[in-house]
C-alpha positions in Angstrom: 94.0 24.0 -67.3 93.8 22.0 -64.0 90.4 20.6 -65.4 91.6 19.0 -68.0 94.3 17.2 -66.1 91.6 16.3 -63.7 89.7 14.7 -66.7 92.7 12.9 -68.0 92.9 11.5 -64.7 89.4 10.3 -64.4 89.7 8.8 -67.9 92.6 7.1 -67.3 91.3 5.6 -64.2 87.7 4.5 -66.1 90.2 3.1 -69.0 92.4 1.3 -66.1 88.8 -0.1 -64.6 87.8 -1.0 -68.3 90.6 -3.2 -68.8 90.9 -4.6 -65.3 87.4 -5.8 -65.9 88.2 -7.3 -69.3 91.3 -9.1 -67.8 89.6 -10.4 -64.9 86.2 -11.9 -67.4 88.6 -14.5 -69.0 89.5 -15.7 -65.7 86.2 -16.2 -64.6 85.1 -18.1 -67.5 88.0 -20.5 -67.2 86.5 -21.4 -64.2 83.2 -21.9 -65.2 84.5 -24.8 -67.4 85.0 -26.7 -63.7 81.9 -28.4 -62.6 82.3 -27.6 -59.0 82.2 -23.9 -60.0 79.5 -24.5 -62.4 77.5 -26.1 -59.4 78.4 -23.4 -56.8 77.2 -20.5 -59.5 74.1 -22.3 -60.2 73.5 -23.1 -55.8 74.5 -19.4 -55.1 71.2 -17.8 -53.3 69.3 -21.2 -53.2 68.2 -22.6 -49.7 66.3 -25.9 -48.9 63.4 -25.4 -46.7 62.7 -28.0 -44.1 61.8 -26.8 -40.7 65.2 -24.4 -41.0 66.2 -22.7 -44.2 69.7 -24.0 -45.1 71.8 -22.9 -47.8 72.6 -25.2 -50.9 76.2 -25.7 -50.9 78.6 -27.6 -53.6 80.2 -31.2 -52.3 83.2 -32.3 -54.1 84.7 -35.6 -52.7 87.3 -38.2 -54.0 87.0 -41.3 -56.3 84.4 -43.5 -55.5 83.4 -47.0 -57.3 79.9 -46.1 -56.7 77.5 -43.9 -55.1 76.5 -45.8 -51.8 75.5 -44.9 -48.1 79.1 -46.7 -47.0 80.8 -44.5 -49.4 78.7 -41.1 -48.5 79.6 -41.7 -44.8 83.2 -42.3 -45.5 83.9 -39.5 -47.7 81.9 -37.1 -45.3 83.7 -38.6 -42.6 80.7 -39.6 -40.8 80.6 -42.2 -38.2 79.7 -45.8 -39.9 76.7 -46.1 -37.4 75.1 -42.7 -38.8 71.4 -43.4 -39.6 71.4 -42.8 -43.4 67.9 -42.6 -45.5 68.2 -42.8 -49.2 65.9 -40.8 -51.5 65.7 -40.6 -55.3 67.2 -37.8 -57.0 63.8 -37.1 -58.8 62.1 -37.5 -55.6 64.3 -35.0 -53.9 64.0 -32.2 -56.3 60.2 -32.7 -57.1 59.1 -30.2 -54.5 62.0 -27.6 -55.1 60.9 -27.7 -59.1 57.6 -27.8 -59.4 55.7 -24.4 -59.6 52.5 -23.8 -57.8 49.4 -21.5 -59.2 49.9 -19.5 -56.2 53.4 -18.7 -56.7 54.4 -14.8 -56.9 57.9 -14.0 -59.3 60.2 -14.9 -56.4 58.9 -18.4 -55.9 58.8 -19.0 -59.7 62.2 -18.0 -60.2 63.7 -20.0 -57.5 62.1 -23.0 -58.8 63.5 -22.1 -62.4 67.2 -21.9 -60.3 66.4 -25.6 -58.8 65.4 -26.6 -62.3 68.8 -25.5 -64.0 70.7 -26.9 -60.7 68.9 -30.6 -61.2 69.6 -30.3 -64.9 73.2 -29.3 -64.1 73.5 -32.4 -61.9 72.0 -35.0 -64.2 74.1 -33.8 -67.2 77.3 -34.1 -65.6 76.7 -36.7 -62.9 75.8 -40.3 -63.1 74.2 -42.5 -60.7 72.8 -39.6 -58.8 71.2 -40.4 -55.4 70.1 -38.4 -52.1 71.3 -39.4 -48.5 69.9 -37.9 -45.5 72.4 -38.4 -42.6 71.7 -38.3 -38.5 68.5 -37.8 -37.1 66.6 -34.7 -36.6 69.4 -32.3 -37.7 70.5 -34.0 -41.0 73.3 -33.6 -43.6 71.9 -33.8 -46.6 74.0 -34.9 -50.0 72.5 -35.1 -53.6 75.5 -36.5 -55.1 76.8 -38.7 -58.2 80.1 -39.4 -59.9 81.6 -37.0 -62.5 83.3 -38.3 -65.4 86.6 -39.2 -63.4 84.2 -41.3 -60.8 84.7 -38.8 -58.3 81.9 -38.2 -56.1 80.2 -34.8 -56.3 77.1 -33.0 -55.9 75.4 -30.5 -53.4 75.3 -30.5 -49.7 72.7 -28.9 -47.4 71.2 -29.3 -43.7 67.7 -30.3 -43.0 65.9 -30.1 -39.7 62.9 -32.9 -39.4 61.1 -33.7 -36.4 
């Protein structure tokens, strides 16, 4: 008899875990409807490679009339005289998404993840542009405006000497 009780408890615990898992899944799906959450998921595990490796993170700012260096400086709370280099969105993603013939499986998968991130940004944001703020140690923002004119996208760091 003690064996059956133990098994019932185990079965009960397994059911509870399964039920908890089923309850948690809709919550995840609801969050995935949020663009910031989609970007976070798409960027997870991605790093921007320069003279350092920096994680790709999401950036969500405030309402903006346009995607300008002044707007990015303001919304990132950077000094107005911070050096800013603008790059095209396509140029920024070109080296991240291009598959080389010498790539192994890991590099190919990383390139595909960057392709999916790029496509997600293109599909959901307009006026996409890239801004590198600072000198040598840079804050990099690939941003555009969402449907509500909120400045949004991704950010990372780079070291360029």
